[in-house]
N, C-alpha and C positions, 0 to 999 in steps of 0.2 A: 386214688382211693379216697372216699369221702370220710370226713371226720366221724369218729365214734361219738355218739351222743353221751353226754355226761350222765344222764339218767340210766343208760345201759351199763355204764361202769359201776354206778352205785348199786344197781340191781344185781350185777354179777358178784359184788362183794357181799351183799346181804344174803344171797343164796349160798355162797361159799363159806360164810361165817355166820350161821344163824344164831349162835350164842353170844356173839360180840355186840356190844352196845355201840352201834355206828349211828352217828347223828349228823344230819346235814346242817351246815351253817347257812342261815338266810339273812337277808337284809339288803338295803340299797347299796351298801359299800362293798358287797361281796362280788368280785369280778369273776374269778375262776370258781368252778364247782369245788366246794370245800367240804370235806368230811372230817368230823371228829372221830378218832378211833381210840380204843383203850390201849394203854401202853403195853399191857400183857399180850396183846395180839399184834403189835406193830410189825415185828419181824415177819410173822406168818403172812400178814396182809400185804406187806411190801413184796415178799417173795411171790405171792400169788399174782399181784399186779404185774410183776416183771415176767413171770413164766407162763401166764395164761396166754395162749396164742391169739385169742380174740382181743385182748387188751394190749399186751406187749409194751409195757412201760419200762423200756430198757434204759432210760436216762433219768438220773436224779439231777435236776438242775441246780437246786440250792436247798440249804437248810438255814433256818433263822430261829433265834430265840425272841420271845416277847415277854416283857414284864408288865403285868396288869395290876401292880400294887394299887390299892389295897384289896383287890378282888381275891376270892378263894375259889379254886386254886389260882395261885399267883402267876405261874408261868405257863407258857405254851411253847412247844417246839413245832415248827411249821416246816413241812416238806413239800417242795415243788417238783412234781413228776411230769415227765414228758414222754409221750409215745410218738416217735417219729414215723413209725410205720402206719399209725392210725390217725396222724395229725390231731392228736388230742393231748390235753393237759388236765391235771387234777392236782388239788392241794389237799394234803393230809395235815391234821393238827392233833397234837397230843397234849392234853392238859397235865400239868405237873405241879404238885404241891410244894409249898415253901419249906416244909420241915425236912424233906428228903428228896431234893430235886434230882431224880434219876429217870432215865429213859434207856431202853435197850438200844445198843448200837446197830445200825443197819449197814456197817462196813462189809459184812458178809454178803449182802445183797448187791450193793453198789460200792465198789472200792473207793470211789470219789468222795463218799461220805466221810472218809478219814479226815480230810482237811476241814470240811464244813462243821463236823462235830467238835473238832478241836477249837475252832473259832468260837462256837457257841459256848463251849466250856470256858474258854478264856475270858469272855466278856460277861457271861451270866452265872457261871458256876454250876451249870447243869451238867451232871455226870452222865456219861454214856456207858452203861455196863456192857462189858464184853469188847470194848474198844481196844485195839492192839497196842496203842501207845498214847493214852490221853494225857498230853502235856500242853502247856501254853504254846501258842503258835505265833502270836503277834506281840504280846507283852513280855517283859523280862521275867525270868523264872522267879525272881525274888519279889515280884509285884504282890502287894497285899490287897485282897478284895476283888470285886467284880465290877468294873467301871460302868457297864450299861444297866446295872440294876438301878431302879429309881430311888433307892435309899442310899446309894453310894454318894459319899461327900464329893462336892465339886472341888477340884483342886485349883490352886491359884499359883501361878508363877509369873512374876513381873517380867514384862517384856523389856529388853534393853533398848533404850533410846539414848540419844546424845546427852540428854539432861540427867540421866540416872546411871550412866555407866561409870563405874569407879576407874580412876586412872586415865580417863579420856584426855586426849590432847585438844587444846583449844585451837581453832583455826588461826592461821597467821592473819593479823589485822590488815596486812598489805594485800591480801587476796581480794581480787575484785570479782564481783559477781559475773558469771558468764552471761553474755547477752544471748537471747534466743536466736537460733539459726533461722536464716531466711530459707524457706523450703519452696522449691519450685515444683509445681505439679504439672502433669501433662496437659491438663485443661487450661493452663495459663498461656 
């Protein structure tokens, strides 16, 4: 089967959601067909993309957060969708404000979103309303803050070396340096 044209996917969405403000991202750096969709229509649009027989976007490949500080809206949540049956891919983006960073969860559409949404929450603090168990997934539960936000302070922990390790043992002065081994290669 030939790949479904990205313009056809966009057309199907615009016909299916005439009241939604769907905007195409343009520019030299845009590789996949990327559409900005409003968060209030996200779950409906994702369900349509999955269930429409012509589109058949049965796979959510990934979700990522982006911090565009100082831009307003500050955050984006990016969804990579794949239609194996149609050999097509599309990227959806949802703009999220800094004051109340929330997006509806798409775990009801694609169960794999569970892990991706938790990771985005863990690193950016973007909440996914309706998520069945939105808890940290990689950082400890007592971690304070959101480490991938651009205003997050950079931590510093000194790396232990022989010169700064407390209680280190000095090498025995009688220890002689090891001479390099003579290596014999097949080419010799």
